[in-house]
GUDO-371453 format. One record per residue (C-alpha): residue number from 1; residue in three letters; y, z, x. Coordinates in nm, 2 decimals. Layout:
# GUDO-371453
(NUM,'ala',(Y,Z,X))
...
# end
This chain:
# GUDO-371453
(1,'unk',(-0.29,2.59,-7.29))
(2,'unk',(-0.09,2.26,-7.23))
(3,'unk',(0.07,2.43,-6.93))
(4,'unk',(-0.26,2.56,-6.79))
(5,'unk',(-0.41,2.20,-6.80))
(6,'unk',(-0.08,2.05,-6.65))
(7,'unk',(-0.12,2.30,-6.36))
(8,'unk',(-0.47,2.22,-6.30))
(9,'unk',(-0.39,1.85,-6.29))
(10,'unk',(-0.11,1.90,-6.04))
(11,'unk',(-0.32,2.12,-5.83))
(12,'unk',(-0.59,1.84,-5.78))
(13,'unk',(-0.30,1.58,-5.72))
(14,'unk',(-0.18,1.78,-5.45))
(15,'unk',(-0.49,1.86,-5.28))
(16,'unk',(-0.51,1.62,-4.94))
(17,'unk',(-0.78,1.36,-4.96))
(18,'unk',(-1.09,1.47,-4.76))
(19,'unk',(-1.08,1.31,-4.41))
(20,'unk',(-1.40,1.08,-4.35))
(21,'unk',(-1.63,1.20,-4.11))
(22,'unk',(-1.62,1.01,-3.77))
(23,'unk',(-1.91,0.73,-3.74))
(24,'unk',(-2.15,0.79,-3.47))
(25,'unk',(-2.14,0.50,-3.20))
(26,'unk',(-2.40,0.24,-3.26))
(27,'unk',(-2.71,0.33,-3.09))
(28,'unk',(-2.92,0.03,-2.95))
(29,'unk',(-3.28,0.08,-2.85))
(30,'unk',(-3.47,-0.23,-2.72))
(31,'unk',(-3.79,-0.24,-2.88))
(32,'unk',(-4.10,-0.17,-2.67))
(33,'unk',(-4.28,-0.47,-2.83))
(34,'unk',(-4.09,-0.79,-2.93))
(35,'unk',(-4.26,-0.95,-3.22))
(36,'unk',(-4.17,-1.29,-3.36))
(37,'unk',(-3.92,-1.26,-3.63))
(38,'unk',(-3.79,-1.47,-3.91))
(39,'unk',(-3.59,-1.46,-4.23))
(40,'unk',(-3.77,-1.23,-4.49))
(41,'unk',(-3.90,-0.98,-4.22))
(42,'unk',(-3.82,-0.61,-4.27))
(43,'unk',(-3.87,-0.30,-4.04))
(44,'unk',(-3.74,-0.14,-3.74))
(45,'unk',(-3.78,-0.44,-3.51))
(46,'unk',(-3.53,-0.63,-3.75))
(47,'unk',(-3.30,-0.34,-3.72))
(48,'unk',(-3.33,-0.33,-3.34))
(49,'unk',(-3.24,-0.72,-3.35))
(50,'unk',(-2.95,-0.68,-3.58))
(51,'unk',(-2.79,-0.39,-3.34))
(52,'unk',(-2.85,-0.60,-3.03))
(53,'unk',(-2.65,-0.90,-3.21))
(54,'unk',(-2.38,-0.69,-3.32))
(55,'unk',(-2.33,-0.51,-2.96))
(56,'unk',(-2.29,-0.89,-2.84))
(57,'unk',(-2.01,-0.95,-3.08))
(58,'unk',(-2.19,-1.11,-3.37))
(59,'unk',(-2.13,-0.99,-3.74))
(60,'unk',(-2.44,-0.91,-3.89))
(61,'unk',(-2.57,-0.63,-4.13))
(62,'unk',(-2.78,-0.34,-3.98))
(63,'unk',(-3.00,-0.29,-4.28))
(64,'unk',(-3.36,-0.37,-4.11))
(65,'unk',(-3.38,-0.68,-4.32))
(66,'unk',(-3.37,-1.02,-4.18))
(67,'unk',(-3.12,-1.19,-4.43))
(68,'unk',(-2.93,-1.50,-4.44))
(69,'unk',(-2.64,-1.33,-4.23))
(70,'unk',(-2.89,-1.22,-3.96))
(71,'unk',(-3.05,-1.58,-3.94))
(72,'unk',(-2.70,-1.74,-3.93))
(73,'unk',(-2.61,-1.46,-3.65))
(74,'unk',(-2.93,-1.56,-3.45))
(75,'unk',(-2.84,-1.91,-3.45))
(76,'unk',(-2.51,-1.84,-3.31))
(77,'unk',(-2.63,-1.64,-3.04))
(78,'unk',(-2.91,-1.90,-2.96))
(79,'unk',(-2.64,-2.18,-2.94))
(80,'unk',(-2.41,-1.97,-2.71))
(81,'unk',(-2.70,-1.86,-2.49))
(82,'unk',(-2.80,-2.25,-2.46))
(83,'unk',(-3.16,-2.18,-2.58))
(84,'unk',(-3.33,-2.53,-2.69))
(85,'unk',(-3.56,-2.40,-2.97))
(86,'unk',(-3.81,-2.59,-3.20))
(87,'unk',(-3.71,-2.36,-3.49))
(88,'unk',(-3.35,-2.20,-3.46))
(89,'unk',(-3.29,-1.90,-3.64))
(90,'unk',(-3.64,-1.75,-3.57))
(91,'unk',(-3.67,-1.49,-3.30))
(92,'unk',(-3.95,-1.52,-3.03))
(93,'unk',(-3.98,-1.44,-2.65))
(94,'unk',(-3.70,-1.67,-2.53))
(95,'unk',(-3.44,-1.51,-2.77))
(96,'unk',(-3.56,-1.15,-2.70))
(97,'unk',(-3.52,-1.22,-2.34))
(98,'unk',(-3.17,-1.34,-2.38))
(99,'unk',(-3.07,-1.06,-2.59))
(100,'unk',(-3.17,-0.80,-2.32))
(101,'unk',(-2.97,-0.97,-2.05))
(102,'unk',(-2.65,-0.79,-1.99))
(103,'unk',(-2.31,-0.96,-2.06))
(104,'unk',(-2.18,-1.18,-1.77))
(105,'unk',(-1.86,-1.03,-1.63))
(106,'unk',(-1.56,-1.24,-1.74))
(107,'unk',(-1.43,-1.40,-1.45))
(108,'unk',(-1.08,-1.33,-1.34))
(109,'unk',(-0.88,-1.67,-1.35))
(110,'unk',(-0.72,-1.79,-1.04))
(111,'unk',(-0.35,-1.75,-1.09))
(112,'unk',(-0.18,-2.12,-1.10))
(113,'unk',(0.11,-2.12,-0.87))
(114,'unk',(0.44,-2.18,-1.03))
(115,'unk',(0.55,-2.55,-1.11))
(116,'unk',(0.73,-2.68,-0.84))
(117,'unk',(0.61,-2.39,-0.59))
(118,'unk',(0.60,-2.47,-0.22))
(119,'unk',(0.35,-2.39,0.06))
(120,'unk',(0.45,-2.12,0.30))
(121,'unk',(0.55,-2.12,0.56))
(122,'unk',(0.80,-2.35,0.42))
(123,'unk',(1.07,-2.36,0.69))
(124,'unk',(1.03,-2.51,1.04))
(125,'unk',(1.21,-2.46,1.35))
(126,'unk',(1.55,-2.66,1.37))
(127,'unk',(1.48,-2.92,1.64))
(128,'unk',(1.71,-3.08,1.90))
(129,'unk',(1.94,-2.76,1.89))
(130,'unk',(2.26,-2.80,2.11))
(131,'unk',(2.42,-2.47,2.14))
(132,'unk',(2.18,-2.20,2.08))
(133,'unk',(1.81,-2.12,2.17))
(134,'unk',(1.72,-1.92,1.83))
(135,'unk',(1.38,-1.94,1.73))
(136,'unk',(1.22,-1.73,1.46))
(137,'unk',(0.87,-1.57,1.57))
(138,'unk',(0.61,-1.76,1.31))
(139,'unk',(0.47,-1.42,1.20))
(140,'unk',(0.80,-1.28,1.13))
(141,'unk',(0.90,-1.61,0.94))
(142,'unk',(0.59,-1.59,0.70))
(143,'unk',(0.67,-1.22,0.62))
(144,'unk',(1.02,-1.31,0.54))
(145,'unk',(0.92,-1.61,0.33))
(146,'unk',(0.65,-1.40,0.15))
(147,'unk',(0.95,-1.18,0.02))
(148,'unk',(1.22,-1.47,-0.02))
(149,'unk',(1.02,-1.73,-0.14))
(150,'unk',(0.77,-1.53,-0.34))
(151,'unk',(0.48,-1.72,-0.50))
(152,'unk',(0.62,-2.02,-0.32))
(153,'unk',(0.95,-2.02,-0.55))
(154,'unk',(1.28,-2.13,-0.38))
(155,'unk',(1.54,-1.90,-0.52))
(156,'unk',(1.88,-2.07,-0.66))
(157,'unk',(2.07,-1.95,-0.36))
(158,'unk',(1.86,-2.16,-0.13))
(159,'unk',(1.84,-2.48,-0.37))
(160,'unk',(2.22,-2.44,-0.42))
(161,'unk',(2.29,-2.39,-0.05))
(162,'unk',(2.47,-2.09,-0.12))
(163,'unk',(2.49,-1.95,0.25))
(164,'unk',(2.66,-1.61,0.18))
(165,'unk',(2.38,-1.54,-0.08))
(166,'unk',(2.12,-1.66,0.14))
(167,'unk',(2.26,-1.39,0.38))
(168,'unk',(2.20,-1.14,0.13))
(169,'unk',(1.85,-1.25,0.02))
(170,'unk',(1.74,-1.26,0.39))
(171,'unk',(1.90,-0.91,0.47))
(172,'unk',(1.71,-0.73,0.20))
(173,'unk',(1.40,-0.91,0.29))
(174,'unk',(1.41,-0.76,0.64))
(175,'unk',(1.51,-0.42,0.48))
(176,'unk',(1.17,-0.45,0.27))
(177,'unk',(0.97,-0.52,0.56))
(178,'unk',(1.08,-0.16,0.67))
(179,'unk',(1.14,-0.22,1.03))
(180,'unk',(1.14,0.10,1.24))
(181,'unk',(1.13,0.18,1.61))
(182,'unk',(0.79,0.30,1.75))
(183,'unk',(0.69,0.41,2.09))
(184,'unk',(1.03,0.48,2.22))
(185,'unk',(1.40,0.40,2.19))
(186,'unk',(1.45,0.02,2.10))
(187,'unk',(1.06,-0.05,2.09))
(188,'unk',(0.82,-0.12,1.82))
(189,'unk',(0.64,-0.44,1.69))
(190,'unk',(0.90,-0.53,1.44))
(191,'unk',(1.19,-0.46,1.69))
(192,'unk',(1.01,-0.67,1.93))
(193,'unk',(1.00,-0.96,1.66))
(194,'unk',(1.36,-0.93,1.61))
(195,'unk',(1.43,-0.94,2.00))
(196,'unk',(1.21,-1.24,2.06))
(197,'unk',(1.44,-1.48,1.86))
(198,'unk',(1.65,-1.54,2.13))
(199,'unk',(1.48,-1.44,2.45))
(200,'unk',(1.12,-1.41,2.57))
(201,'unk',(0.84,-1.28,2.34))
(202,'unk',(0.83,-0.89,2.35))
(203,'unk',(0.57,-0.83,2.09))
(204,'unk',(0.20,-0.83,2.09))
(205,'unk',(0.01,-0.94,1.76))
(206,'unk',(-0.32,-0.78,1.86))
(207,'unk',(-0.19,-0.44,1.93))
(208,'unk',(0.11,-0.45,1.71))
(209,'unk',(0.32,-0.33,1.99))
(210,'unk',(0.67,-0.45,2.12))
(211,'unk',(1.03,-0.40,2.22))
(212,'unk',(1.22,-0.44,2.54))
(213,'unk',(1.44,-0.13,2.53))
(214,'unk',(1.75,-0.31,2.45))
(215,'unk',(1.99,-0.26,2.14))
(216,'unk',(1.86,-0.50,1.86))
(217,'unk',(2.15,-0.49,1.59))
(218,'unk',(2.26,-0.83,1.69))
(219,'unk',(1.91,-0.95,1.72))
(220,'unk',(1.87,-0.88,1.35))
(221,'unk',(2.15,-1.10,1.27))
(222,'unk',(2.04,-1.39,1.49))
(223,'unk',(1.71,-1.39,1.29))
(224,'unk',(1.91,-1.44,0.98))
(225,'unk',(2.13,-1.71,1.13))
(226,'unk',(1.80,-1.89,1.27))
(227,'unk',(1.61,-1.88,0.93))
(228,'unk',(1.93,-2.04,0.75))
(229,'unk',(1.95,-2.30,1.04))
(230,'unk',(1.60,-2.39,0.99))
(231,'unk',(1.62,-2.43,0.63))
(232,'unk',(1.95,-2.62,0.60))
(233,'unk',(1.86,-2.82,0.94))
(234,'unk',(2.21,-2.74,1.03))
(235,'unk',(2.29,-2.56,1.35))
(236,'unk',(2.57,-2.28,1.35))
(237,'unk',(2.83,-2.25,1.61))
(238,'unk',(2.75,-1.90,1.67))
(239,'unk',(2.61,-1.85,2.03))
(240,'unk',(2.26,-1.70,2.09))
(241,'unk',(2.35,-1.35,2.24))
(242,'unk',(2.24,-0.99,2.18))
(243,'unk',(2.60,-0.87,2.28))
(244,'unk',(2.82,-0.80,1.98))
(245,'unk',(3.14,-0.84,2.18))
(246,'unk',(3.07,-1.15,2.35))
(247,'unk',(2.96,-1.30,2.02))
(248,'unk',(3.28,-1.24,1.84))
(249,'unk',(3.47,-1.35,2.15))
(250,'unk',(3.33,-1.69,2.16))
(251,'unk',(3.32,-1.72,1.77))
(252,'unk',(3.70,-1.67,1.78))
(253,'unk',(3.73,-2.00,1.99))
(254,'unk',(3.62,-2.19,1.68))
(255,'unk',(3.87,-2.26,1.40))
(256,'unk',(3.75,-2.09,1.08))
(257,'unk',(3.43,-1.92,1.21))
(258,'unk',(3.58,-1.58,1.19))
(259,'unk',(3.81,-1.39,0.97))
(260,'unk',(3.96,-1.05,0.96))
(261,'unk',(3.89,-1.01,0.57))
(262,'unk',(3.56,-0.88,0.48))
(263,'unk',(3.35,-1.17,0.30))
(264,'unk',(2.99,-1.14,0.15))
(265,'unk',(2.74,-1.29,0.39))
(266,'unk',(2.94,-1.28,0.70))
(267,'unk',(2.84,-1.04,1.00))
(268,'unk',(3.08,-0.76,1.07))
(269,'unk',(3.16,-0.65,1.44))
(270,'unk',(3.24,-0.32,1.54))
(271,'unk',(3.36,-0.19,1.88))
(272,'unk',(3.27,0.13,2.02))
(273,'unk',(3.61,0.28,2.14))
(274,'unk',(3.74,0.09,2.43))
(275,'unk',(3.40,-0.01,2.59))
(276,'unk',(3.21,-0.33,2.57))
(277,'unk',(2.94,-0.16,2.34))
(278,'unk',(2.94,-0.28,1.99))
(279,'unk',(2.74,-0.29,1.66))
(280,'unk',(2.70,-0.53,1.38))
(281,'unk',(2.55,-0.58,1.03))
(282,'unk',(2.57,-0.83,0.75))
(283,'unk',(2.79,-0.79,0.47))
(284,'unk',(2.64,-0.74,0.13))
(285,'unk',(2.92,-0.65,-0.11))
(286,'unk',(3.28,-0.59,-0.06))
(287,'unk',(3.52,-0.32,-0.24))
(288,'unk',(3.67,0.01,-0.18))
(289,'unk',(3.36,0.02,0.06))
(290,'unk',(3.17,-0.22,0.24))
(291,'unk',(2.78,-0.26,0.16))
(292,'unk',(2.59,-0.36,0.47))
(293,'unk',(2.24,-0.42,0.59))
(294,'unk',(2.23,-0.31,0.97))
(295,'unk',(1.95,-0.32,1.22))
(296,'unk',(1.93,-0.02,1.51))
(297,'unk',(2.12,0.22,1.29))
(298,'unk',(2.02,0.55,1.15))
(299,'unk',(2.14,0.86,0.97))
(300,'unk',(2.22,1.03,1.30))
(301,'unk',(2.37,0.74,1.49))
(302,'unk',(2.55,0.46,1.38))
(303,'unk',(2.49,0.22,1.66))
(304,'unk',(2.17,0.37,1.83))
(305,'unk',(1.94,0.44,1.53))
(306,'unk',(1.57,0.40,1.48))
(307,'unk',(1.55,0.15,1.19))
(308,'unk',(1.68,-0.13,0.98))
(309,'unk',(1.87,0.01,0.67))
(310,'unk',(2.14,-0.07,0.40))
(311,'unk',(2.45,0.12,0.46))
(312,'unk',(2.79,0.18,0.30))
(313,'unk',(3.08,0.17,0.56))
(314,'unk',(3.47,0.20,0.53))
(315,'unk',(3.65,-0.11,0.55))
(316,'unk',(3.90,0.04,0.80))
(317,'unk',(3.61,0.15,1.05))
(318,'unk',(3.40,0.45,1.11))
(319,'unk',(3.54,0.70,1.37))
(320,'unk',(3.58,0.54,1.72))
(321,'unk',(3.39,0.23,1.59))
(322,'unk',(3.68,0.00,1.51))
(323,'unk',(3.62,-0.35,1.31))
(324,'unk',(3.69,-0.64,1.53))
(325,'unk',(3.63,-0.91,1.26))
(326,'unk',(3.38,-1.08,1.04))
(327,'unk',(3.19,-1.39,1.19))
(328,'unk',(3.10,-1.68,0.91))
(329,'unk',(2.77,-1.86,0.97))
(330,'unk',(2.95,-2.18,0.93))
(331,'unk',(3.34,-2.30,0.90))
(332,'unk',(3.47,-2.37,0.56))
(333,'unk',(3.45,-2.74,0.66))
(334,'unk',(3.10,-2.72,0.78))
(335,'unk',(3.01,-2.54,0.45))
(336,'unk',(3.19,-2.81,0.24))
(337,'unk',(2.97,-3.08,0.43))
(338,'unk',(2.64,-2.88,0.39))
(339,'unk',(2.71,-2.87,0.01))
(340,'unk',(2.78,-3.23,-0.02))
(341,'unk',(2.47,-3.33,0.20))
# end
């Protein structure tokens, strides 16, 4: 018999507790008549009042009885609604009207700019140039700054005047703009923007067209050079040219401006066979392979492609494209002076 009662007890203990039925949502019905209500009243109008208060976030019972808790909730609502009443805690036409108004949407707070944020565009054209005619189109300048100086915050590479890292950030910004040829070889709005940095304006803001049909890989590098010059207010000795071979020949005349060793932030120059044609890009990383950003490149052609892309290149050259050297934006002596300024 003891075993039987023990079995009955264990069966009840093992039986899962019943799951409570879900509570139906609170149904709010605005009463057709709106009688004056005060503490002690009872009925459907009081219940409707309590439900309306509860829907607006006030903790009141829904019993249909106007008790002390309901009166407290009414007073809090009236105060929040800015109602000036002779008898707070009682419900009359003004309180009913306020209860029936839909809740005002919560305003979206205007984000505050970060501490120390600058107004864009921040950089300005370098004045009194002596050796170059570089000029970043203002439309392109602002697009670059929106990426590099996001939310008006100047990155550490710029604050520290770390030129190689500045080159990297600007190169990646140009990649993010997604510059592609449109409307023909070496043409398109963004292509024209790049080409205009050292020549006449070859873009149309209204029609978003542009391009002069000329190769634009060196124009890409000239934009990076010009932007850094504008920020540092120090002109580079690199000439204003769209021709790769001419640019490196002139750069070799200045001690310390070129190197045959790949360095981050330098401008690589390739030569096409024995011709005067070349190609260029910025060096992003150095190792067994070179990481670059190049304009006028593509999957089917290294030096006559349809866009601006990140690429991986051999430090020994690519087929008949031989490396002629790397151009620094400033000589080591100039960099030292920039850092000290």
